C-alpha positions in Angstrom: -73.5 -11.4 30.4 -73.4 -9.1 33.6 -71.3 -5.9 34.0 -68.2 -7.2 35.7 -66.7 -4.8 38.4 -63.5 -2.9 38.6 -60.8 -4.6 36.8 -58.5 -6.4 39.9 -54.8 -6.2 39.4 -52.9 -9.3 39.0 -51.3 -8.6 42.5 -55.2 -8.8 43.8 -55.3 -12.7 43.0 -55.1 -14.8 45.7 -52.0 -16.9 46.0 -51.1 -19.6 48.1 -47.6 -20.2 49.9 -44.4 -20.5 48.2 -43.8 -24.1 47.1 -41.2 -25.9 48.7 -38.6 -27.6 46.8 -35.7 -27.2 44.9 -33.0 -25.0 46.0 -34.1 -24.1 49.5 -31.5 -21.0 49.8 -33.1 -19.4 46.9 -35.9 -17.0 47.5 -39.2 -17.4 45.4 -42.2 -15.1 44.7 -45.6 -15.8 45.5 -47.3 -17.8 42.9 -50.9 -18.3 41.6 -52.7 -20.6 39.4 -54.3 -19.8 35.8 -57.7 -21.1 37.5 -57.4 -18.2 40.4 -56.5 -15.8 38.0 -59.5 -16.5 35.8 -61.6 -16.4 38.9 -60.3 -12.9 39.9 -60.9 -11.9 36.6 -64.3 -13.0 35.8 -65.3 -12.2 32.5 -62.3 -9.9 31.9 -60.1 -13.0 31.8 -61.3 -13.4 28.1 -59.4 -10.4 27.2 -56.3 -10.8 29.4 -55.5 -14.5 28.3 -56.5 -13.6 24.7 -54.2 -10.6 25.1 -51.1 -12.7 26.3 -51.9 -15.3 23.6 -51.8 -12.8 20.9 -48.6 -11.0 21.8 -46.3 -13.5 20.2 -48.5 -13.2 17.1 -48.1 -9.7 16.5 -44.2 -10.2 15.7 -43.6 -10.6 11.8 -41.8 -13.8 10.5 -42.5 -16.0 13.5 -43.8 -19.5 13.2 -44.9 -22.1 14.8 -45.4 -20.2 18.2 -48.3 -18.3 16.7 -49.7 -21.6 15.4 -49.4 -23.4 18.9 -50.9 -20.5 20.8 -53.8 -20.2 18.0 -55.3 -23.2 19.3 -56.0 -21.8 22.7 -57.2 -18.8 21.0 -59.6 -20.5 19.1 -61.1 -22.2 22.2 -61.4 -19.3 24.3 -63.2 -17.3 21.3 -65.5 -20.5 20.9 -66.3 -20.5 24.7 -67.1 -16.7 24.5 -69.1 -17.1 21.5 -71.2 -19.7 23.4 -71.9 -17.4 26.3 -69.7 -18.6 29.1 -69.4 -16.5 32.2 -65.7 -17.4 32.4 -63.3 -19.5 30.4 -63.1 -23.0 31.2 -59.7 -24.9 31.3 -58.8 -28.5 31.6 -57.8 -29.2 35.6 -54.2 -29.6 34.5 -53.9 -26.5 32.9 -56.0 -24.7 35.6 -53.7 -25.6 38.1 -50.7 -24.9 36.6 -48.7 -22.2 38.8 -47.1 -19.0 37.7 -44.8 -16.3 39.2 -47.0 -13.0 39.8 -43.7 -11.2 39.0 -43.3 -13.0 35.6 -46.7 -12.3 34.9 -46.6 -8.6 35.6 -43.3 -8.5 33.6 -45.2 -10.0 30.8 -47.7 -7.4 30.8 -45.6 -4.6 31.3 -43.6 -5.7 28.0 -46.7 -5.8 26.3 -47.7 -2.2 27.6 -44.4 -1.2 25.9 -46.1 -2.0 22.2 -49.7 -1.5 23.3 -49.7 0.8 26.1 -50.7 3.9 24.1 -53.9 2.4 22.9 -54.8 1.4 26.3 -54.6 5.3 27.5 -56.9 6.0 25.0 -59.3 3.3 25.9 -62.1 3.7 28.2 -65.6 2.0 29.1 -68.2 2.9 26.0 -70.4 1.3 23.7 -70.9 -1.7 26.4 -73.3 -3.3 24.5 -70.8 -4.5 22.1 -68.9 -6.4 24.8 -71.8 -7.6 27.2 -74.7 -9.9 26.3 -75.1 -10.9 22.8 -73.0 -8.4 21.7 -70.0 -10.4 23.5 -71.0 -13.4 22.0 -70.8 -12.0 18.5 -67.5 -10.7 19.3 -66.5 -14.1 20.2 -67.9 -15.7 17.1 -66.0 -12.9 14.8 -62.6 -13.6 16.6 -62.9 -16.9 15.6 -61.7 -15.4 11.6 -58.4 -13.7 12.7 -57.6 -16.8 15.1 -58.3 -19.5 12.2 -55.9 -17.2 10.1 -53.0 -17.3 12.8 -53.5 -21.1 12.7 -52.5 -21.4 9.1 -48.4 -21.6 8.5 -48.4 -19.4 5.9 -46.5 -15.9 5.3 -48.7 -12.8 6.3 -51.5 -14.8 8.2 -50.4 -14.1 11.7 -48.8 -10.7 12.3 -51.9 -8.4 11.4 -54.5 -10.8 12.4 -52.5 -10.9 15.9 -52.7 -7.2 16.3 -56.4 -7.3 15.8 -57.0 -10.0 18.0 -54.5 -7.8 21.0 -56.5 -4.7 20.2 -59.8 -6.6 20.5 -58.8 -8.3 23.9 -57.8 -4.7 25.2 -61.4 -3.8 24.3 -62.8 -6.5 26.3 -60.5 -5.8 29.3 -61.6 -2.1 29.1 -65.0 -2.8 28.2 -64.4 -0.4 25.4 -67.0 -1.2 22.4 -65.2 1.2 19.9 -61.7 -0.6 20.6 -63.1 -3.7 20.1 -64.5 -2.6 16.7 -61.3 -1.5 15.4 -59.4 -4.5 16.4 -61.9 -7.0 14.6 -62.0 -4.7 11.7 -58.1 -4.9 11.8 -58.2 -8.5 11.7 -61.3 -9.6 9.8 -60.5 -7.2 6.8 -56.8 -8.2 6.3 -58.0 -11.9 6.5 -60.7 -11.3 3.4 -57.8 -9.0 1.5 -55.4 -12.0 2.0 -57.8 -14.6 0.8 -59.0 -12.3 -2.3 -55.6 -11.5 -2.9 -54.2 -14.9 -2.8 -57.0 -16.1 -4.9 -56.3 -13.3 -7.8 -52.4 -14.0 -7.3 -53.0 -17.9 -8.0 -54.9 -17.1 -10.8 -52.3 -14.9 -12.4 -49.8 -17.2 -11.7 -51.8 -20.0 -13.5 -52.7 -17.9 -16.3 -49.1 -17.0 -16.8 -47.7 -20.3 -16.5 -50.4 -21.4 -19.2 -49.5 -18.4 -21.5 -45.7 -20.1 -21.8 -47.0 -23.1 -23.8 
């Protein structure tokens, strides 16, 4: 992957005229499509989209919604692993419009929880986020994203935090932050699998001991 220019803000995304229809007296804010957002952010679109999708997964004891967003997260991670310059979306999804103000509000809410991490991040260890490093990151992201897809306790909150931190690292081109996020997500999944297998084995032995 080629080095990306400075990250544009959401306000810099090219937007069309306000959509007519509905209540004509009600003012409407400027809108953009997901496709326009991806074109404006280029490679950084991976990080932004993964961050926005990971935010609901960071909340404990929330089900169904994390499993819904896990599918596009897996698709984005796979495209990053395959080395695509920017995410590909089906035309119907790429043409979906959103209000700039609403998107900014979502980002600002995310900064309440992750803003302190962003303030500590800066561009470093670029090889981890560019080229073959970025493809490896995409492949490794499949592990926590697959965990989020499983509708069981403890499978989405910590992996979701790991994906969110990794996404911030991709946005800021911070290799250290990417490593931290991957470590959080992947180590938790392996511990969950290991402890889960141990717990099942213990329960089986305990039940057999009753008879």
